[in-house]
Phi, psi and omega in degrees: 000322178295320176303317182294314179298319181296314182299322180296317181294319177296318177299321176292326179295315177301308183296327178294318175299322180290324177297322178289330175288325184284343183300331178247065184295136176298338180296343176294337176306315183297315183297318179297314182292322181294316178296321179295314182293327176296321177294321176301314186282336167302312178295321182295316178299318176299317176301318185290315181300312177302319181291317179299320175294316179300311179296324177296323179290329183262001190299330185268005188258098168056035176055035180288324178227144179273158181294327181299317180294322178298310178294326180295315179294317180298325178294336181297330182297321179289321182294318180290325177300318178295322178295323181295324176296317181294319180295329179290339182258354187294142180214171174263128184247131178239126180250129174255131182225159181162170180284165182306136179062031175272348175105026178300311179294323175295321174302315176294319178297325181292321178293327176278348181065028184202138179274085183262314184277148174292137179212164180159190176284157178073199181280103186257306183278117192262348186207179176280134180238123178252126179252126182224161183269155175214161180272001180289161183272342182234151177274158180204175182237141174235145181240166184294327182268006180201146175260008173289126182287130178250150182290156183299334183295342183276355181299323177299318179291327184269324188254345183285133176302330179272358181286148178285333178267090187262145176243167182290152187293335182261014172284149176244125175251129185256118175263117183258116188243137183304132178297324183292351181257358178209116184298326185296310179291338181288343180264025180066037179256138169235142181247134182239116175269155186226158167297164179294133186288359177258008182249357182217142176275352191273049186287330180297317179291328175299318180294316182296318186278328192232355187248337189293335179257008179284142183266329181222143171245134176247113175268114180267110178258165180262118179291344178282347178236228177215168180298123183272155180293330176301318179291317179300316183300318179297319181282338173291326178290319175299317179296330176290330182271329183245148175275107179050072179294151175280118184237129169247145175243118176260114174276091189278169180066029182288353173296341177296335180295337182297339180276352176226069184299331181290336181256000187301309186293321182292320182291320181298314180296326177293312177298316183300313181300314182293322179293315182294321179294325177295315184291327185265314188274325186259305177285326177063045181253340178221164164274180188298317180294317179290324182294318179305327183279357182255000184249135181220151177244112189226172168230098181301324182296314182294322178299311180299310178305313183297317184285327177293326177286319178299320179296333179257358176071034178241150180286149179288131177305146180299138183088351178285331179245135180281162177303138179081017183297331183305313182297320178290325172298312180301317178295322179293320177293327179290319174302316179299319177300308181297317178303315180297316178298314179298310182303308185297315180295315179298315182296316178300316181293315187278323183281320191259327186302317176303317181295316179295320173302319179294319178295323178295319180294318179295316182301315180295323181291322177296316178304315177302313178300314182292325176294323176294321180292318175299317179295316181291324178293323178293321175295319178291327180291317180298319179300315178292322177293321180292315177296322177295318181297314179301316182292320180294317177300317180298316180300314180298320180295313182297317180303316181295312177298324177290323176296318180295314178298324180297318178289322177295318180294317179302314179295321179296315178301318180296318179296315178298317177299318181293322179297315180299317179299314184293318182292321177295315182298314182296316179294317183295322178297318183293319179295322181298320178292338178269007185299316181306316178302318180294320178299316180304328184283352178284118190267346183289130178293148178276140180227123187286354186296126184302333177288333181268334186300318181295313176304313182303311181302319178294317181292317182290327176296318178297315180303309179299318179299311180298317177295314180300316176300313180301314179298315178295321180296314181295327180285321190261344186303305186296320178294316179299317181296320179298312181296321181296316181303314181296319180297317181298321177297321180289322179291331177283345182307312178304327175299325180293331181292340182277000000 
């Protein structure tokens, strides 16, 4: 009993350390990156909307931007909106493959800390099962042919190879599990279980349907045998379709080595060498040092049993765990840690890199258009500044000419006034001297009668006034017209400057 308590204490200590390690899960990198890239695309969307509005407002102004460029920028809004929708659905995907009864489902159950998937001896999983997280409080099942939620209990009926209700092997059953019940699922991770790769020849369709978007592949091998050619062939096919897939190899059922401790290290080294050779020489995805870090020796059954008991706080029954289980539990946890680091980094690269590249391309295209608009605006500005300078220079020239003409006209007016005054004075003096002659031209006879004298005086005065005016007009008219014409020409001079 003391041994059991001691073993339970050791196991709790190991799990406690793992819990502390997992508190800073590398999977958070994906969530942080997803949050950051979503914010980036919010900013990109705002940038596109502002650019589209700006270009639309200036589209009709002096051919600074073409209508095609305006429409092009406007079309980016729909593209970015589609990317945002994809980002909202993005998750990290892990696909588990291996031969029948190697413990793929048990491995997933151990990682989920819950016996969700059907497992057992023989051919158990008959189709693909995807486990994903949800914000709902209860789990449920969805199938390809229906969106009706089914209770979790039906997974055995649908997916178990021994069930009478069988589905096709390339069918996908989705198990939606509450995120608050599993830390792994809460970080946008989905796990895909598969039938044994030795029970179906349709491996190509499996790869097309379930592998192309996977971030990490876990090959669950049987440590009681060796890596089979069937398993190698499948991953060679995957490697042909994907560029250097991320692969982990779990040598499951390593608890069987407890019955032969004297051969344990030799068998482990043999498996390790063959696994590393497969990853380096055949798949060519890692070097030897990297490949050795992708191979683990675990017991998914022991891990599941241990975690199920730990979660409810009850001791594991005697005999459920083989001798040396602590190292296997720790190795499983080490696998999870490395798996999470690789998964997060791979998912960030594969899920987000294409979108960030697309965002960069869109930003560069908008920048090119705005740079062209800026260049056109600068050119137009320079043209306007040049035109403004020419206009100001012309106005300045005209003002100076007007000032000169004003002085000249004033001088001419003064000269003309003086000339008119002199001419009028001269003509008037001459006409005054000719008054006797003008009087002689008055033909009405003089009559001394006082009654007639007044009329006579009036008539002769009128005659002299008219004659004097007529003579002055005839003397001055041509000169005045000549001076007036010259003056009008000078006055019209400023209009010629315009």
